[in-house]
N, C-alpha and C positions, 0 to 999 in steps of 0.2 A: 670485665671482668677480675682486673686489676684492681677496680675500686672498691667492689666485693672481697674480694679476698683480704684488703687493706682493714674491710669493716669485721671482717670474721677474726683475721687477727687483732684487732683492737682488742676486741670480746673477750679472746683467749689470753690477753694482756690484765683485763682488766677482771676475767675470774678469777681472780688469787684469793687465799683462804684469808676471811674474816674473822676466827676464833679458832683456839688451839684446845678450848675442851668441850664447846656444843658443836659438836660435828653438823646439827639441822642446820646452824647456822651460816654453815657452810653451803652446803647444797641449795637453802634457799637463796643465796647470795649468785650463785653459779644458774641457777634457773632466773633469776631475775633479768641477769646480764644476755641471758641467752635469749629469752623471750624481747627485751630491749634489741637487740641486732635481729633475732623476725622479724620484729615489727617495723624498724627502719629500714628493711633491706630494699625494699621495693620504692623507697626515696631517696637512696645513698647517692648523694653527688657523684655526678661520673667524669666532670672535669675540672673540677675542684680541689683543694688542697686544704684549705682552710675557710674557714666560718664558724656561724653556732652550730650545726651539725659536727664538728668535732668532738663537743661535750653535752652531743644529743644523750650518744650512748651511755653512759654512766650518769648523767642526770635521771634520762628513762628507768636507766634499772635502781638506783636509789630511791625513785618515788614509789617502785612495785616492792622493791626490800623492804623499807620502812612503811610501809600500809597506807601510804597517804591515799584519804580518800575512803578508808574503808575495804582495801584490797589486801586478803590472807594469804592466798595463794599467787603469786605471779605470774607461774604456768597456766593460770586457768581464769585469768581477770579478764573479763570482758574489757575490748577494745574501749567503748563507751566511757566504762568507770576510769579507763587508763587515761583516756582522754580528758574527762571533767578533773581528774584528780593531778595533770598536768597544768592545768588551768590559775596563772597565779590570780590571788584578790586583786584587783584594780584596786588603785588609792581612792578612799572616800567609799568604800564601798559598803565599808562597814566590818568588814570582815578582816579581823585583826592578824589573826595567823597567815605570815607569809608563806611559799613554798619550800622555803628556804629554813623555817623554822619547823614548819609539819615533817620534815626528813628529819631533821635534828632531834624532835621530839620522838619519830619513830625508831631512829637507831637507838637512842639512850633508853627505849623499853627494848630493846633489844639485847641490852646491857654492853652496851660499847663505851668505852670511854673516851669522847671527842677530845680530849684533852691531851693525849698519847700520841705517840710518835705513828701510831700501825699505817700501813697504805690508806686503808680504810679511812682513818681519821685526815691523813693529809689531802685526800683525792676530795675529801666532803671538803675542808675547810677552803681549798684551790677555788673548787666552784662556787662557792657560799659569801666569799669574800667582796664587798663591796668595793669596786672598782670606778673611780674617778672620771666624769667624761674627757674626751681625749677630740680637741676639735682641731689643735694646731701641731707640726711637727718640732722638732730640736730648732732646728733656724726661726720660728715663728710665723712659717710660713700655713697658711689655715690649709687643713689637708680636705679633699675632695670627700663628699659626702659621702660616697662610698667605702671613705677609710677611718671616718669618723666613729668614735664610740661613745653610745649617748648616756655610760657610764650605767651602771648598774651590777649583778652578778655576773658571772656567766651559766648557771644555773637556770637563772631566769630566763635568758637569752636564749639560752638552748631547750628548753621547755617548751617556748615560745613557737617557734621553729618545729620540734619534734610534734608538739600536737596539732600544728597545722597539716603537716605533713601525713600524721598518721589519720586524722582525721579524711582525709584527701585520698589517701590511699586506700583504707581499708573501710571508712563508714559510709563514702559515696558509693560504693557498689557491693559486690559479695565482697565477703571477708571469710577468705576459708581458715582463718587464724582463731576469729571469735569464738 
């Protein structure tokens, strides 16, 4: 129960206003965050405090809000369309648009200036910045495979986790949310 309260607390903190002029953008962002939390609720880890799931809530919300994969209304988007939108193109697949670039394009289309210091811009950049691989600790000791970071963005890592969890919990059986 505590873990689910943490999920919804995070959702509440993430549902900040994104526009002072266009109220419909605030409503759309809130709907995206709410839908993200609803989709992730059955998969939210019960015994962990960190991992890719931590960034899954804002990642799925960004995908929904930005309209990645042709999603137009976050609250009504079919689950299979959300799972497809979370699928980052694989290197060499011929699809040059990364998930981060698709989200960036959607945010820009909504009129967001991603160079400002708004909460939305800061959160997006935090998730979308490339991080170098980490295989060693400060003393030069090799980290265990569980503690190593393969490199990439937090958004891509979170999308991979969320895609699997949402597909498993909502597409493998009856989906009351879709």
